[in-house]
C-alpha positions as CSV (number, residue, x, y, z in Angstrom):
1,M,14.6,-13.1,-8.4
2,L,14.2,-15.3,-5.3
3,K,10.5,-16.0,-5.7
4,E,10.8,-16.5,-9.5
5,N,13.5,-19.6,-8.6
6,R,11.2,-20.3,-5.6
7,C,9.0,-21.2,-8.5
8,L,11.1,-22.5,-10.6
9,I,12.2,-25.0,-7.9
10,F,8.3,-25.5,-7.6
11,A,8.0,-26.2,-11.4
12,N,11.0,-28.7,-11.3
13,C,9.0,-30.6,-8.5
14,F,6.4,-31.1,-10.3
15,D,8.6,-32.1,-13.7
16,I,9.8,-34.6,-11.6
17,F,6.7,-35.8,-10.3
18,F,5.5,-36.2,-13.8
19,K,8.6,-38.0,-15.2
20,N,8.2,-40.8,-12.2
21,K,4.2,-41.2,-13.4
22,N,5.6,-41.6,-17.4
23,M,4.4,-37.6,-18.1
24,Q,6.5,-34.9,-18.8
25,L,5.7,-31.3,-18.5
26,N,5.9,-29.3,-22.0
27,T,7.0,-25.6,-21.8
28,F,3.6,-24.5,-21.6
29,T,2.8,-26.3,-18.6
30,K,5.6,-25.0,-16.7
31,F,4.9,-21.7,-17.8
32,Y,1.3,-21.7,-16.3
33,L,2.9,-23.9,-13.2
34,L,5.2,-20.7,-12.8
35,A,2.6,-18.1,-13.0
36,F,0.7,-20.2,-10.5
37,F,3.2,-20.3,-8.1
38,S,4.3,-16.5,-8.6
39,W,0.6,-15.5,-8.1
40,L,0.5,-18.1,-4.6
41,N,3.9,-16.0,-3.7
42,L,2.0,-12.7,-4.1
43,L,-0.8,-13.6,-2.0
44,R,1.3,-14.6,1.0
45,G,3.3,-11.4,0.5
46,V,-0.1,-9.6,0.7
47,A,-1.3,-11.5,3.6
48,Q,1.9,-10.9,5.3
49,N,1.8,-7.1,5.0
50,A,-2.0,-6.9,6.0
51,Q,-0.7,-8.3,9.2
52,Q,1.8,-5.9,9.8
53,T,-0.2,-2.7,8.5
54,P,-2.7,-1.3,10.8
55,S,-5.9,-1.4,9.8
56,A,-8.2,1.3,8.2
57,N,-9.9,1.8,11.3
58,Q,-6.8,2.7,13.7
59,I,-5.7,5.2,11.4
60,R,-8.4,8.2,9.7
61,L,-7.6,11.4,9.0
62,F,-10.5,14.0,9.5
63,P,-12.6,16.4,8.7
64,N,-13.2,15.6,5.5
65,P,-13.8,17.8,3.5
66,A,-11.2,19.8,5.0
67,T,-11.3,23.7,5.1
68,E,-8.4,24.9,7.1
69,F,-6.8,21.8,8.5
70,V,-6.9,18.0,9.3
71,I,-5.9,15.6,12.4
72,L,-5.1,12.5,12.1
73,Y,-6.0,9.7,14.5
74,D,-3.1,7.2,15.0
75,E,-4.3,4.5,17.8
76,T,-1.4,2.4,16.4
77,N,1.2,5.6,16.6
78,S,2.8,4.1,13.0
79,V,2.2,7.3,11.0
80,E,5.6,9.1,10.9
81,Q,4.6,11.8,7.7
82,L,1.9,13.0,5.6
83,V,2.5,13.5,2.6
84,F,-0.2,15.7,0.2
85,F,-0.1,15.0,-3.9
86,N,-2.9,17.2,-5.9
87,I,-4.6,14.9,-8.1
88,V,-1.8,15.9,-11.0
89,G,0.5,13.6,-8.5
90,K,2.5,16.5,-7.6
91,Q,3.5,17.0,-4.1
92,V,2.4,19.9,-2.5
93,K,2.5,19.7,1.6
94,Q,4.2,17.5,3.8
95,F,4.0,16.9,7.5
96,K,5.9,15.4,9.9
97,V,3.3,13.5,12.6
98,S,2.9,14.5,16.1
99,E,0.7,13.5,18.2
100,G,-2.6,16.0,18.4
101,M,-1.3,18.0,15.8
102,R,-3.4,20.0,13.6
103,Y,-2.0,20.1,10.0
104,Q,-2.6,23.4,8.2
105,L,-4.2,23.5,4.9
106,G,-5.4,27.0,4.6
107,D,-2.4,27.8,2.1
108,I,-3.5,25.0,-0.3
109,P,-5.9,25.6,-3.2
110,D,-9.3,24.1,-2.7
111,G,-9.6,20.5,-5.0
112,I,-9.1,16.8,-4.2
113,Y,-5.9,15.8,-2.5
114,L,-4.3,12.2,-2.4
115,V,-3.0,11.9,1.4
116,R,-0.1,9.1,1.7
117,M,0.5,8.2,5.0
118,V,4.3,6.7,5.7
119,S,5.7,4.7,8.4
120,H,8.7,5.1,10.4
121,Q,10.7,2.5,8.5
122,G,9.7,4.9,5.5
123,N,6.4,2.1,4.2
124,I,3.4,3.9,2.6
125,I,0.6,2.4,4.7
126,K,-2.2,3.9,3.2
127,T,-3.2,6.3,1.1
128,I,-6.7,8.4,1.3
129,R,-8.9,11.3,-1.2
130,I,-9.3,14.1,1.0
131,S,-11.1,17.2,-0.4
132,K,-10.0,20.4,0.5
133,L,-13.0,23.4,0.3
134,K,-13.2,27.0,1.2
135,V,-14.8,28.8,4.3
136,K,-18.0,29.8,4.2
137,A,-18.6,33.2,5.2
C-alpha cells in the first residue's frame, strides 16, 4: 500500500510537471508511470535484500548428492533452520542448525529435495536442490 502511494505521488508529480508545460497525462500514461515506478521500487527492494543476504559462496550444503547426512557450511552463522521438502512440496524434515552438526537423512526415501535455509528472523535466505541416494554396498 505504501509503495503504491509513493508511485501515485510520483505519477501526480509528473502530471503537475506536464500541466505546467501545457500537457496533461491521460489515464493510460498514468497507469504506465505507476507500473514503472512500482518496478523501480521492486528493484530497489531486491537490491537492499541482496546487500543484507549472505552470498551464495558463504552458505553451502554438502555432500550433494547425499547418502546418509548433509553438513551445512555457513560462514556468517545466519541460518537457524534447515527445512527439507519433497518434490511435491510436502515438508519431510526440519533441523535446528548447530555448528559442525551432521543432519541425518538416512530415514527419508531417495529422491530430490528442496532445502530451505531460514534465518534467525524467520526470513528465507536460500533454497537449494539436493539429491538423496542410497548407499551402494
